[in-house]
N, CA, C and O of each residue as an XYZ file, in Angstrom:
312
protein
N      -5.833    -15.441     22.761
C      -5.525    -14.191     23.435
C      -5.109    -13.109     22.448
O      -5.424    -11.935     22.644
N      -4.417    -13.487     21.408
C      -3.953    -12.481     20.457
C      -5.089    -11.895     19.635
O      -5.165    -10.678     19.470
N      -5.960    -12.729     19.125
C      -7.013    -12.232     18.258
C      -8.172    -11.608     19.023
O      -8.840    -10.706     18.516
N      -8.411    -12.080     20.232
C      -9.532    -11.564     21.012
C      -9.107    -10.520     22.038
O      -9.941     -9.976     22.761
N      -7.817    -10.245     22.096
C      -7.249     -9.239     23.007
C      -7.696     -9.451     24.448
O      -8.237     -8.552     25.091
N      -7.456    -10.653     24.929
C      -7.809    -10.996     26.306
C      -6.537    -11.233     27.111
O      -6.321    -12.323     27.641
N      -5.709    -10.219     27.198
C      -4.450    -10.328     27.923
C      -4.610    -10.514     29.412
O      -3.681    -10.978     30.073
N      -5.755    -10.167     29.960
C      -5.971    -10.332     31.401
C      -5.992    -11.804     31.799
O      -5.835    -12.127     32.977
N      -6.185    -12.695     30.834
C      -6.185    -14.132     31.107
C      -4.785    -14.738     31.096
O      -4.631    -15.943     31.297
N      -3.788    -13.933     30.869
C      -2.414    -14.424     30.729
C      -1.890    -15.150     31.970
O      -1.318    -16.228     31.806
N      -2.040    -14.646     33.188
C      -1.506    -15.379     34.342
C      -2.062    -16.799     34.475
O      -1.321    -17.725     34.804
N      -3.344    -16.970     34.226
C      -3.924    -18.317     34.292
C      -3.357    -19.201     33.185
O      -3.109    -20.387     33.401
N      -3.152    -18.623     31.993
C      -2.595    -19.383     30.885
C      -1.156    -19.812     31.183
O      -0.765    -20.934     30.862
N      -0.372    -18.926     31.791
C       1.015    -19.260     32.141
C       1.039    -20.436     33.098
O       1.826    -21.366     32.915
N       0.189    -20.411     34.116
C       0.148    -21.507     35.091
C      -0.259    -22.825     34.448
O       0.239    -23.884     34.830
N      -1.157    -22.765     33.480
C      -1.674    -23.980     32.857
C      -0.764    -24.504     31.745
O      -0.522    -25.708     31.665
N      -0.265    -23.624     30.895
C       0.440    -24.053     29.686
C       1.947    -24.169     29.834
O       2.577    -24.890     29.060
N       2.542    -23.489     30.792
C       4.003    -23.457     30.873
C       4.573    -24.005     32.181
O       5.519    -23.415     32.704
N       4.053    -25.096     32.735
C       4.629    -25.561     33.992
C       6.059    -26.091     33.831
O       6.861    -25.978     34.758
N       6.384    -26.662     32.680
C       7.720    -27.209     32.461
C       8.720    -26.208     31.930
O       9.916    -26.495     31.887
N       8.258    -25.047     31.526
C       9.140    -24.032     30.962
C       9.269    -22.878     31.944
O       8.756    -21.785     31.704
N       9.942    -23.121     33.024
C      10.018    -22.124     34.099
C      10.740    -20.857     33.656
O      10.403    -19.770     34.125
N      11.722    -20.968     32.766
C      12.437    -19.778     32.294
C      11.530    -18.854     31.500
O      11.543    -17.639     31.696
N      10.753    -19.426     30.613
C       9.816    -18.628     29.816
C       8.745    -18.036     30.720
O       8.396    -16.862     30.601
N       8.227    -18.868     31.630
C       7.176    -18.407     32.539
C       7.671    -17.283     33.428
O       6.942    -16.316     33.654
N       8.891    -17.383     33.938
C       9.401    -16.315     34.807
C       9.671    -15.038     34.015
O       9.486    -13.937     34.534
N      10.107    -15.178     32.758
C      10.306    -13.999     31.919
C       9.004    -13.274     31.637
O       8.950    -12.045     31.668
N       7.953    -14.040     31.361
C       6.645    -13.429     31.139
C       6.114    -12.799     32.417
O       5.502    -11.732     32.384
N       6.348    -13.461     33.540
C       5.852    -12.944     34.817
C       6.594    -11.681     35.229
O       5.994    -10.778     35.813
N       7.893    -11.602     34.934
C       8.669    -10.405     35.285
C       8.150     -9.169     34.563
O       8.133     -8.075     35.128
N       7.731     -9.341     33.324
C       7.218     -8.230     32.516
C       5.716     -8.376     32.287
O       5.218     -8.068     31.204
N       5.006     -8.837     33.288
C       3.592     -9.153     33.125
C       2.770     -7.953     32.676
O       1.888     -8.101     31.829
N       3.035     -6.771     33.220
C       2.265     -5.589     32.808
C       2.461     -5.279     31.322
O       1.499     -4.975     30.617
N       3.700     -5.357     30.854
C       3.988     -5.053     29.453
C       3.387     -6.107     28.525
O       2.820     -5.774     27.485
N       3.513     -7.369     28.901
C       2.976     -8.440     28.065
C       1.451     -8.362     28.023
O       0.847     -8.533     26.964
N       0.836     -8.105     29.166
C      -0.625     -7.967     29.212
C      -1.082     -6.793     28.353
O      -2.072     -6.904     27.629
N      -0.376     -5.678     28.427
C      -0.727     -4.519     27.596
C      -0.589     -4.857     26.118
O      -1.424     -4.448     25.312
N       0.448     -5.593     25.754
C       0.638     -5.981     24.362
C      -0.446     -6.902     23.849
O      -0.775     -6.884     22.663
N      -1.008     -7.715     24.746
C      -2.068     -8.630     24.351
C      -3.456     -8.012     24.467
O      -4.435     -8.608     24.018
N      -3.554     -6.837     25.058
C      -4.858     -6.242     25.326
C      -5.127     -5.008     24.468
O      -6.233     -4.844     23.954
N      -4.136     -4.146     24.308
C      -4.341     -2.887     23.596
C      -4.407     -3.095     22.088
O      -3.836     -4.049     21.560
N      -5.098     -2.210     21.411
C      -5.288     -2.343     19.964
C      -4.111     -1.811     19.147
O      -3.897     -2.273     18.026
N      -3.354     -0.868     19.664
C      -2.282     -0.278     18.863
C      -1.043     -1.164     18.900
O      -0.858     -1.972     19.810
N      -0.202     -0.989     17.887
C       0.984     -1.817     17.738
C       2.139     -0.981     17.208
O       1.929      0.008     16.504
N       3.335     -1.374     17.541
C       4.526     -0.703     17.014
C       5.179     -1.546     15.917
O       6.366     -1.390     15.630
N       4.403     -2.430     15.314
C       4.935     -3.329     14.296
C       5.508     -2.614     13.089
O       6.553     -3.013     12.575
N       4.845     -1.566     12.628
C       5.343     -0.839     11.457
C       6.681     -0.167     11.750
O       7.584     -0.172     10.914
N       6.796      0.402     12.925
C       8.063      1.050     13.316
C       9.169      0.027     13.425
O      10.279      0.258     12.943
N       8.882     -1.108     14.056
C       9.896     -2.157     14.194
C      10.322     -2.695     12.833
O      11.492     -3.022     12.635
N       9.388     -2.788     11.898
C       9.731     -3.239     10.554
C      10.661     -2.272      9.849
O      11.591     -2.692      9.161
N      10.416     -0.970     10.016
C      11.283      0.035      9.403
C      12.680     -0.006     10.010
O      13.673      0.104      9.291
N      12.762     -0.163     11.312
C      14.068     -0.243     11.983
C      14.816     -1.482     11.520
O      16.022     -1.423     11.280
N      14.118     -2.599     11.392
C      14.747     -3.828     10.930
C      15.281     -3.668      9.508
O      16.367     -4.155      9.196
N      14.535     -3.000      8.659
C      14.972     -2.762      7.290
C      16.235     -1.902      7.245
O      17.158     -2.191      6.484
N      16.273     -0.855      8.052
C      17.450      0.020      8.110
C      18.668     -0.739      8.614
O      19.766     -0.567      8.086
N      18.487     -1.576      9.626
C      19.605     -2.362     10.153
C      20.125     -3.336      9.109
O      21.332     -3.563      9.024
N      19.234     -3.915      8.316
C      19.653     -4.841      7.264
C      20.513     -4.123      6.228
O      21.561     -4.630      5.828
N      20.076     -2.959      5.800
C      20.847     -2.180      4.829
C      22.206     -1.805      5.412
O      23.224     -1.882      4.723
N      22.221     -1.409      6.655
C      23.471     -1.020      7.309
C      24.444     -2.198      7.367
O      25.641     -2.024      7.136
N      23.939     -3.393      7.673
C      24.803     -4.576      7.709
C      25.346     -4.910      6.326
O      26.509     -5.289      6.184
N      24.504     -4.768      5.307
C      24.942     -5.095      3.952
C      26.041     -4.156      3.462
O      26.928     -4.578      2.720
N      25.992     -2.900      3.864
C      26.954     -1.915      3.368
C      28.147     -1.708      4.302
O      29.023     -0.895      4.007
N      28.195     -2.423      5.410
C      29.256     -2.198      6.386
C      30.632     -2.403      5.761
O      30.919     -3.465      5.208
N      31.478     -1.384      5.850
C      32.836     -1.462      5.343
C      32.967     -1.320      3.839
O      34.081     -1.374      3.316
N      31.866     -1.140      3.131
C      31.911     -1.081      1.677
C      31.583      0.281      1.112
O      31.935      0.582     -0.028
N      30.917      1.105      1.892
C      30.435      2.360      1.326
C      30.545      3.486      2.346
O      30.687      3.253      3.546
N      30.480      4.669      1.853
C      30.505      5.860      2.701
C      29.082      6.190      3.165
O      28.110      5.555      2.757
N      28.997      7.192      4.021
C      27.714      7.586      4.595
C      26.712      8.037      3.544
O      25.516      7.784      3.686
N      27.182      8.703      2.486
C      26.266      9.207      1.449
C      25.469      8.079      0.793
O      24.263      8.209      0.580
N      26.141      6.976      0.474
C      25.440      5.856     -0.135
C      24.491      5.204      0.864
O      23.376      4.826      0.505
N      24.919      5.071      2.098
C      24.048      4.506      3.130
C      22.794      5.351      3.276
O      21.691      4.814      3.385
N      22.951      6.649      3.279
C      21.802      7.561      3.410
C      20.847      7.391      2.227
O      19.631      7.346      2.416
N      21.379      7.296      1.027
C      20.539      7.140     -0.160
C      19.794      5.804     -0.130
O      18.622      5.742     -0.502
N      20.459      4.747      0.303
C      19.815      3.433      0.378
C      18.681      3.433      1.394
O      17.625      2.849      1.152
N      18.899      4.085      2.526
C      17.871      4.125      3.559
C      16.692      4.969      3.116
O      15.546      4.591      3.362
N      16.935      6.088      2.478
C      15.852      6.941      2.008
C      15.051      6.269      0.883
O      13.857      6.527      0.728
N      15.702      5.422      0.113
C      15.048      4.716     -0.976
C      14.188      3.554     -0.455
O      13.208      3.173     -1.095
N      14.553      2.998      0.697
C      13.846      1.825      1.237
C      12.477      2.145      1.760
O      11.776      1.255      2.240
């Protein structure tokens, strides 16, 4: 489904592959439109999520150790 972008097949896959994992299946079913769109559409927000993750990592590393100026410089350098 990921490589061929066939998200429309997701409900059948959930019924077949996840009968014992009702929590996972119900979570996927609750957000079925979003999950199907993620498996079907060509665009991705992966680059944005990677940048946000990098900024959060820098922020955690400098917490309580530095002022805003250093945090700003570290983020701009990343």
